[in-house]
ROGU-635748 format. One line per field, with one value per residue (C-alpha): x, z, y. Coordinates in Angstrom, 3 decimals. Example, Ala and Ser with C-alpha at 12.3 -4.5 7.8 and 13.67 -1.06 7.14 Angstrom:
X 12.300:13.670
Z 7.800:7.140
Y -4.500:-1.060
//
This chain:
X -78.133:-77.820:-75.731:-74.372:-71.250:-69.824:-70.127:-72.380:-73.313:-73.159:-72.452:-69.146:-70.954:-72.977:-69.843:-67.973:-70.748:-71.290:-67.577:-67.524:-70.477:-68.559:-65.451:-65.301:-62.887:-62.841:-62.715:-62.751:-64.172:-66.984:-67.107:-68.165:-67.992:-64.677:-66.520:-69.005:-70.889:-70.312:-70.833:-72.272:-73.458:-74.936:-74.528:-74.674:-71.267:-72.328:-76.101:-77.398:-75.084:-73.347:-76.503:-78.532:-76.119:-76.077:-79.865:-80.077:-77.533:-78.418:-79.016:-75.531:-73.772:-75.695:-75.154:-74.910:-75.737:-73.209:-73.607:-70.121:-67.727:-64.787:-66.796:-67.654:-63.959:-63.257:-66.092:-64.727:-61.248:-62.604:-64.606:-61.431:-59.555:-62.265:-62.129:-58.315:-57.976:-59.663:-62.790:-63.290:-66.000:-66.158:-66.917:-68.621:-68.724:-69.738:-67.286:-65.861:-66.156:-67.773:-64.754:-62.345:-63.854:-62.469:-58.851:-58.311:-59.809:-57.786:-54.665:-55.709:-56.181:-52.850:-50.927:-52.514:-52.185:-55.955:-57.971:-60.631:-61.996:-62.958:-65.280:-65.454:-67.055:-64.874:-65.295:-66.476:-63.977:-65.160:-64.756:-67.673:-69.599:-66.489:-66.227:-68.876:-70.163:-67.512:-64.737:-61.394:-59.774:-56.016:-55.153:-52.087:-53.323:-56.968:-56.447:-55.459:-58.162:-59.121:-58.912:-55.207:-54.700:-55.495:-52.284:-50.452:-52.796:-53.588:-51.721:-53.461:-54.846:-56.626:-58.986:-61.243:-61.417:-62.583:-64.975:-62.464:-59.993:-61.830:-61.012:-57.436:-58.005:-60.444:-58.376:-55.287:-57.083:-58.327:-54.889:-53.406:-55.979:-55.478:-51.669:-50.167:-47.048:-48.797:-52.153:-53.896:-56.624:-57.410:-58.859:-60.799:-61.956:-65.138:-65.882:-69.601:-70.043:-67.841:-69.889:-72.825:-70.948:-71.509:-69.117:-69.303:-67.560:-66.390:-68.590:-65.472:-64.775:-67.807:-67.259:-67.095:-63.616:-62.420:-59.419:-56.768:-54.405:-50.831:-48.521:-44.971:-42.430:-39.298:-36.023:-34.094:-30.921:-32.760:-34.223:-30.773:-29.243:-32.049:-31.698:-27.936:-28.459:-31.196:-28.977:-26.467:-29.117:-28.740:-31.695:-34.052:-37.420:-40.306:-42.243:-45.658:-47.407:-50.753:-49.402:-49.489:-53.275:-53.623:-51.538:-53.565:-50.308:-51.379:-51.055:-47.634:-46.455:-47.624:-46.033:-42.748:-42.537:-43.387:-40.988:-38.073:-39.221:-38.846:-40.704:-43.283:-44.234:-47.079:-47.396:-50.543:-51.781:-50.693:-52.703:-54.634:-52.109:-51.787:-54.119:-53.193:-52.742:-50.174:-46.946:-44.816:-46.944:-44.772:-47.063:-47.373:-44.182:-43.245:-44.448:-47.883:-46.579:-45.713:-42.773:-42.467:-42.153:-39.914:-37.650:-36.811:-36.724:-33.856:-31.867:-32.700:-29.758:-31.736:-35.207:-37.498:-39.984:-42.944:-45.576:-44.843:-43.909:-41.959:-43.525:-42.269:-44.779:-43.438:-39.758:-39.883:-38.538:-35.810:-34.762:-36.540:-33.741:-30.059:-27.953:-26.151:-29.296:-29.762:-33.177:-34.671:-37.544:-40.086:-42.648:-44.555:-43.552:-39.889:-40.135:-41.056:-38.775:-35.675:-36.154:-33.253:-30.750:-32.689:-31.722:-34.601:-36.876:-39.375:-42.390:-45.638:-45.629:-47.378:-44.992:-41.986:-42.488:-43.000:-39.836:-37.810:-39.104:-38.173:-34.587:-34.264:-35.051:-33.243:-32.701:-34.298:-33.859:-31.797:-34.073:-33.011:-33.934:-37.417:-37.886:-36.894:-39.423:-42.199:-41.300:-41.500:-44.944:-46.196:-45.118:-46.894:-50.080:-50.025:-49.625:-52.552:-54.730:-53.970:-54.277:-57.741:-58.959:-61.914:-60.000:-57.099:-57.716:-60.275:-62.348:-60.000:-59.828:-58.072:-60.895:-63.524:-61.416:-61.079:-64.835:-65.637:-62.835:-64.276:-67.834:-67.582:-67.768:-64.370:-65.375:-66.641:-64.625:-63.013:-62.428:-60.425:-58.436:-56.451:-56.261:-55.421:-57.489:-55.164:-52.459:-54.801:-56.504:-53.198:-51.618:-54.566:-56.730:-56.268:-56.877:-59.624:-59.618:-57.545:-58.126:-60.627:-58.854:-58.813:-56.777:-56.364:-53.001:-51.347:-52.607:-53.752:-57.044:-59.566:-63.109:-62.367:-63.873:-67.624:-67.448:-64.948:-67.166:-70.038:-67.901:-66.552:-70.090:-71.177:-68.339:-69.033:-72.717:-71.629:-69.440:-70.480:-73.832:-74.325:-71.223:-70.900:-68.716:-67.513:-66.247:-64.081:-64.078:-63.232:-65.360:-63.023:-63.347:-67.071:-67.561:-65.408:-67.429:-70.474:-73.065:-72.526:-74.344:-77.325:-76.001:-75.820:-79.386:-80.675:-78.994:-79.648:-75.937:-75.739:-72.700:-71.891:-70.227:-68.293:-67.957:-65.304:-65.509:-62.418:-63.342:-61.337:-58.158:-56.654:-53.854:-52.457:-52.793:-50.683:-48.027:-48.202:-47.568:-44.882:-42.860:-43.001:-45.840:-48.872:-52.293:-53.641:-56.461:-56.731:-59.032:-62.220:-61.508:-58.135:-59.375:-59.207:-61.856:-64.286:-65.812:-69.067:-68.142:-70.817:-70.414:-72.032:-74.918:-73.626:-76.445:-79.129:-77.206:-76.891:-80.612:-81.353:-79.537:-81.810:-79.532:-80.277:-78.085:-77.324:-74.796:-72.979:-71.405:-68.442:-66.769:-68.516:-71.839:-70.435:-70.858:-74.650:-74.864:-72.708:-74.962:-77.959:-76.070:-75.259:-78.911:-80.167:-80.921:-79.836:-76.911:-76.272:-74.157:-72.706:-71.254:-68.864:-66.638:-62.991:-60.274:-58.180:-55.092:-54.925:-55.468:-53.310:-51.300:-47.961:-45.860:-44.876:-43.706:-40.569:-39.081:-40.868:-39.407:-41.465:-40.319:-39.651:-38.604:-34.820:-35.237:-38.041:-38.722:-40.125:-37.557:-39.864:-39.937:-36.151:-35.588:-38.107:-36.322:-32.978:-34.433:-36.218:-33.094:-30.918:-32.692:-31.961:-28.639:-30.285:-31.627:-30.422:-29.185:-30.184:-32.153
Z -10.251:-13.968:-16.161:-19.600:-21.689:-19.267:-16.296:-13.264:-11.982:-8.202:-5.183:-3.447:-0.543:-2.848:-4.736:-1.525:-0.301:-3.711:-3.916:-0.474:-1.312:-4.309:-2.342:-1.318:0.211:0.206:3.677:4.059:0.563:1.104:-0.608:1.793:1.780:3.171:4.876:7.330:7.753:10.000:13.234:13.034:14.975:12.684:12.934:10.535:9.126:7.851:8.078:4.985:2.370:3.785:5.710:2.491:0.791:3.727:3.954:0.390:1.093:4.627:3.649:2.161:4.796:8.087:10.213:13.983:15.976:18.720:21.870:21.793:18.885:20.892:21.706:18.016:17.167:19.875:18.574:15.024:16.237:18.134:15.062:12.958:15.594:15.711:11.915:12.017:10.084:7.020:7.436:8.798:9.784:9.051:11.575:10.592:12.784:12.284:11.928:15.176:18.555:17.092:14.928:17.693:19.908:17.495:18.110:21.008:19.209:16.084:18.252:19.613:16.092:15.023:17.957:17.374:13.561:13.054:9.990:10.758:8.138:9.415:7.201:9.059:8.402:7.747:7.300:3.983:1.162:-0.388:2.953:1.920:5.213:7.446:10.375:10.861:13.906:15.422:13.217:14.775:13.320:12.949:12.024:9.957:8.254:7.156:5.989:9.470:11.655:14.067:11.359:10.902:14.356:12.835:10.807:13.924:14.452:10.887:8.476:5.627:5.739:3.138:2.868:-0.185:-1.806:-5.271:-6.178:-8.496:-5.664:-4.207:-7.357:-6.079:-2.352:-1.593:-3.218:-1.451:1.899:1.316:0.217:3.430:5.660:4.002:3.906:6.658:6.786:6.870:8.387:10.467:10.438:7.363:7.742:4.998:5.751:3.943:3.812:4.221:0.828:-1.090:0.188:-1.899:-5.026:-8.111:-10.591:-13.580:-12.135:-14.442:-14.082:-13.758:-10.395:-8.945:-10.446:-7.957:-6.776:-4.640:-2.487:-1.109:1.816:0.570:1.770:1.375:0.957:3.027:1.224:0.672:2.164:5.295:5.763:5.342:7.933:10.403:9.927:10.448:13.709:14.929:14.335:16.838:19.551:22.764:24.418:21.688:22.357:20.218:21.089:19.436:18.886:17.539:14.001:14.173:14.290:11.738:9.323:10.007:11.038:14.226:12.554:11.145:14.520:16.239:13.624:13.707:17.509:17.638:14.870:16.501:20.148:20.771:23.745:22.871:24.961:24.117:24.101:25.332:21.746:21.055:23.857:22.525:19.832:21.596:23.977:27.653:27.573:24.765:26.247:24.422:25.574:28.386:29.200:28.731:28.806:30.287:32.848:33.030:32.228:34.017:36.024:33.508:30.367:32.040:33.498:30.105:28.433:30.636:29.703:25.992:23.648:20.371:20.298:17.285:17.611:15.299:14.584:17.582:17.872:21.063:23.232:26.749:28.481:26.366:26.832:30.442:29.126:27.558:30.789:30.115:27.937:28.394:27.066:24.669:23.406:19.630:18.280:14.928:13.951:11.629:10.768:7.771:8.848:8.375:11.226:13.711:12.276:12.728:16.355:18.804:16.158:15.310:12.440:10.153:8.272:6.612:5.481:6.258:9.419:7.783:4.829:6.935:9.483:6.698:4.931:8.135:9.015:5.629:5.950:9.636:9.050:11.473:14.186:17.606:20.807:23.421:25.463:28.841:27.749:26.638:29.785:31.913:30.096:30.655:34.317:34.687:33.054:35.385:38.373:36.916:36.334:39.999:40.994:38.790:40.245:43.743:42.705:41.205:44.049:45.975:49.158:48.230:50.375:49.749:46.592:43.688:39.951:39.713:41.477:39.189:36.161:37.399:37.869:34.395:32.849:34.417:33.259:29.817:26.427:24.796:21.865:23.981:23.344:26.285:26.142:28.625:28.598:30.753:34.521:36.408:34.366:31.341:33.659:35.605:32.516:30.714:33.662:34.898:31.883:30.588:26.841:25.888:22.133:19.564:18.991:21.801:23.852:23.157:25.769:24.518:25.837:22.791:23.662:27.147:26.535:29.353:28.030:25.315:27.269:26.808:23.460:22.211:23.501:21.433:18.283:18.957:19.451:16.108:14.446:16.496:15.542:11.895:12.514:15.735:16.883:19.481:21.447:24.012:24.296:27.884:29.001:32.089:33.265:36.425:37.985:36.717:33.067:33.502:34.697:31.870:29.096:29.645:27.172:24.706:27.095:25.753:22.194:22.686:24.002:21.101:18.524:20.328:20.437:23.776:25.996:29.452:31.345:34.532:36.545:39.207:41.592:43.649:44.463:41.926:39.906:42.179:39.920:39.565:43.310:43.594:41.310:43.335:46.568:45.016:44.109:47.671:47.110:49.345:48.018:46.359:43.899:42.574:44.967:45.635:49.352:48.883:46.761:48.916:46.915:47.125:50.330:49.904:49.773:47.719:45.964:42.552:42.202:39.014:38.947:38.951:36.370:34.030:34.398:33.477:30.183:29.434:30.525:32.931:35.991:39.398:42.177:43.826:47.236:46.658:44.072:45.511:44.224:40.819:39.130:39.427:38.375:35.343:34.439:34.524:32.294:29.832:29.700:29.122:25.640:26.257:27.694:31.283:33.805:36.912:39.600:42.304:44.698:44.836:47.276:46.067:48.069:48.389:45.885:43.069:41.072:42.824:40.612:36.962:36.633:34.993:35.675:33.993:33.443:34.888:35.710:39.427:41.279:41.569:44.570:47.103:50.657:51.241:52.350:51.043:47.570:47.499:48.652:46.137:43.360:44.332:44.437:41.104:39.386:40.890:38.732:35.512:35.144:33.046:30.476:26.920:25.178:21.646:19.404
Y 21.785:21.246:18.993:19.884:19.383:16.851:19.184:19.596:23.046:22.730:24.852:24.248:22.581:20.342:19.332:18.436:16.165:14.586:13.844:12.211:9.979:8.606:7.521:3.848:1.375:-2.416:-4.011:-7.785:-8.174:-5.661:-2.279:0.493:4.269:5.415:8.276:6.807:10.075:13.008:14.856:18.321:21.305:23.934:27.686:30.586:29.574:26.148:25.622:27.383:25.902:22.832:21.980:22.125:19.731:17.312:17.245:15.972:13.198:12.131:8.506:8.151:10.254:10.128:13.222:12.805:15.913:16.371:18.443:19.968:20.282:18.944:15.841:15.438:15.420:12.839:10.657:10.902:9.922:6.909:5.876:5.943:3.925:1.286:1.006:0.741:4.032:2.545:4.693:8.186:10.646:14.362:17.069:20.289:23.364:26.959:29.833:31.169:29.400:26.286:25.644:26.701:24.002:21.396:22.387:19.988:17.025:17.865:17.784:14.380:13.016:14.521:13.011:9.612:9.690:9.356:10.410:13.020:15.442:18.885:20.942:24.227:27.566:30.594:34.334:35.808:35.576:38.868:40.709:42.912:42.528:42.602:42.507:39.870:38.048:35.726:37.138:37.932:41.042:41.065:44.616:43.802:40.624:40.370:36.772:35.591:34.023:31.258:28.609:29.298:27.784:24.393:24.485:23.261:20.302:19.184:16.962:18.751:22.306:24.400:27.350:27.314:30.747:29.644:26.783:25.100:24.579:21.574:19.578:19.514:19.913:17.084:14.300:15.656:15.631:12.098:10.889:12.299:10.635:7.249:7.384:5.160:7.340:10.721:9.852:12.474:15.104:17.161:20.654:22.445:25.973:26.981:30.721:31.339:32.943:30.489:27.539:28.762:29.817:27.650:26.139:23.808:20.772:17.975:14.894:12.742:14.374:12.587:9.163:6.320:5.471:2.569:3.489:1.178:1.648:1.729:-1.035:0.185:-2.592:-1.910:-1.381:-4.610:-3.151:-1.992:-5.474:-7.009:-4.661:-5.391:-9.145:-8.960:-7.086:-9.425:-12.445:-11.051:-10.692:-12.667:-10.919:-9.676:-8.049:-6.795:-3.639:-3.928:-0.597:0.528:0.403:-3.391:-3.298:-0.505:-2.564:-5.707:-7.344:-9.154:-12.575:-11.694:-10.368:-13.543:-15.813:-13.874:-13.976:-17.669:-18.683:-16.896:-17.199:-13.469:-11.937:-9.259:-6.237:-3.874:-0.095:1.641:2.030:-1.545:-3.138:-6.115:-7.024:-10.382:-12.183:-12.071:-15.846:-15.914:-17.206:-14.623:-11.682:-10.356:-7.425:-3.662:-1.611:1.729:4.230:2.607:-0.833:-4.053:-5.334:-8.158:-6.026:-3.464:-6.154:-7.597:-4.162:-3.025:-6.170:-6.453:-5.986:-5.685:-4.156:-4.422:-1.543:-2.189:0.449:2.641:6.291:5.564:8.258:8.843:6.582:3.718:4.531:5.732:9.028:6.855:5.129:1.816:0.394:-0.301:2.544:0.214:-1.531:-1.360:-0.368:-1.362:0.902:-0.765:1.882:3.196:6.716:7.581:10.097:7.357:4.669:6.836:7.885:7.577:6.625:3.477:1.261:2.231:-0.128:2.177:0.235:-1.503:-3.639:-6.595:-6.712:-5.780:-8.563:-11.103:-9.970:-9.985:-13.444:-14.854:-13.638:-14.555:-18.202:-20.500:-17.891:-18.302:-16.363:-18.243:-20.500:-19.131:-15.581:-16.588:-18.655:-15.669:-13.486:-16.029:-16.290:-12.524:-12.534:-15.263:-13.177:-10.139:-12.121:-13.112:-9.472:-8.388:-11.131:-9.851:-6.204:-6.688:-8.878:-7.510:-8.319:-6.027:-2.954:-0.193:0.200:0.925:1.373:-1.999:-3.823:-2.295:-3.193:-6.757:-7.172:-5.854:-7.934:-11.081:-10.405:-8.789:-10.488:-11.063:-8.838:-5.936:-2.766:-0.968:2.799:4.885:8.132:10.557:10.658:7.489:5.070:4.718:3.447:1.213:-0.249:-0.741:-2.505:-4.569:-5.392:-8.926:-8.927:-11.356:-10.728:-8.887:-5.173:-4.648:-1.963:1.796:3.642:7.222:8.318:9.813:13.286:12.243:13.975:14.260:14.190:11.647:8.774:9.253:11.037:8.469:5.699:7.107:7.199:3.720:2.441:3.902:2.002:-1.112:-1.084:-1.251:-4.302:-6.072:-4.670:-7.406:-6.378:-3.599:-0.519:-0.147:3.255:3.777:7.388:9.241:11.927:14.655:13.653:13.086:16.648:17.966:16.311:14.132:15.383:12.570:10.286:12.215:11.783:8.022:7.965:10.063:7.845:4.547:3.751:2.008:2.349:1.043:3.895:3.171:6.393:5.822:8.759:9.593:13.160:15.119:14.743:12.104:10.897:14.410:14.800:11.623:13.136:16.341:14.432:12.214:15.305:16.622:19.067:19.448:18.466:21.601:22.251:18.682:16.879:18.806:18.472:20.205:23.108:26.266:28.103:25.161:26.464:24.511:20.820:19.032:15.687:15.352:12.917:11.280:8.747:11.456:13.445:10.461:9.762:13.375:12.749:9.796:6.968:4.171:4.527:3.119:3.561:0.681:0.980:-1.306:-3.570:-6.632:-5.268:-4.403:-7.793:-7.788:-4.148:-4.878:-7.819:-5.457:-3.035:-5.820:-6.860:-3.303:-2.035:1.554:3.453:2.420:4.326:2.658:4.933:3.774:5.684:4.684:5.670:8.633:7.643:3.858:1.091:2.470:-0.045:0.337:-1.923:-1.842:1.748:3.082:6.499:9.395:12.831:15.671:19.170:19.586:22.765:23.073:25.353:25.654:26.767:23.278:20.704:17.950:19.480:19.902:16.322:14.950:16.867:15.351:11.841:12.293:13.579:10.836:8.263:10.155:8.333:5.609:8.081:7.505:10.638:9.683:12.023
//
């Protein structure tokens, strides 16, 4: 590389990496790189050029070698979550199947509004060697390829066909990832030849820049309308979503709720906005929620929804609320603020709650309403205590959750995803400290657990290295994606992985049975083509990946095993069988819309369809 006349002659790959190393953000008074590094698997589409640039900058941008590109994307998403979207990681994959493997994790980041930068190989811009290895040929459109699939799962998408284009593209990608209203994954396709092309880049492009997260102040008229509506409320309620934490608005939420004595319920993404012991925390809401939160939700007349996208597990497919309840949507994203004909307050949660509180001075929720909410929460706490008790029936998810909850450090981070565990963790986990729970249920992505735990641990080691990352996973998700146990061992990023084995996809089997269907192809025992019934030795498998591991026979033995895992200095896997039929959390659920057969030769299926549809009458018809 050479420098002259205020320019630097660099390859496209070198310029991208140099630009990323110069981008900073200030967090709690400390200036750090906004890009914490990357995850990469090299192939012919990214090793020669991007790999060369990364090698020269590995101290500034550490590169973690993943075992599967999908897992890398999950790890990057979990890293961004743990850093409250203020820092991100990039993922680099080769052209073809390596890049295609990132599609699922890009969709997860898109659904959850998480910043992940994908720097992916692409076919040759000149087309001179076409068709090349791993290139799809579309006969009528030579520009169309695998990377175009990312347009559906990216907030920002570009393909670099000339070196000068990154001068515009990289700042645009970064601005998207750091925008609270538009946050999500950014995809930049890098043709193999273009990566190595040179250009005289202006030196100013690489000057250090400190970024700040925008805090949009809500419109004065929208605040006034929201305040006027809140003042009419006889039974107000706050839904606290993940956006509360991303905004850093936990203190403002708490102060607002306390000043006006308004009960607070939490979404799945908003778990750990309030401690379990806070007397206005009425519990998690929705399909995987609590009797307490759902009881007040169906009676609330005015609902302030803060930082939530109101997905169906929160709203019970829009049956959780009274049909005449009024919703105020406070959200940085207009799209989310306006859902279901909400009164919109478009703006930052921290600023918005402060502004609402200032104008709502003197208003408090009626005392009998708040007392009712607290009473409901006390009853739910009693249920959870019984549900997690080791004396409550056969070994269950809830019992394992209760043991870990009782023995972990308040600042340990809990990670779960897909299957039955998101519901069980959401319902039964008692929050010990703010922002310590990551239940991935935005895209409901199996396989996130272990890979996400690795990414969360990388972030945690930067902030709280003396705390643990605790992963809850079922046997189904473990078999789908477990190789990042090896990644965590290689990188010395310790996790504690709880593998709760119920013999297959038990929660889907439960849904299958609940809709009148026979058990089929979910539990290993009920898979007709599984003619050789063998249980996996998860302990031996985890040991083969370099982890410490043990198997416990029942929840009563789990406390001592967990203590050994806490004391260990490397990734530790604990395996325990749980009952696939009994022990599920039976309370706390709202209705959930699933497609059921309108006709069937099975009387059970027909009857289940009628019963399921009969409860639709509470469904709101808003847009």
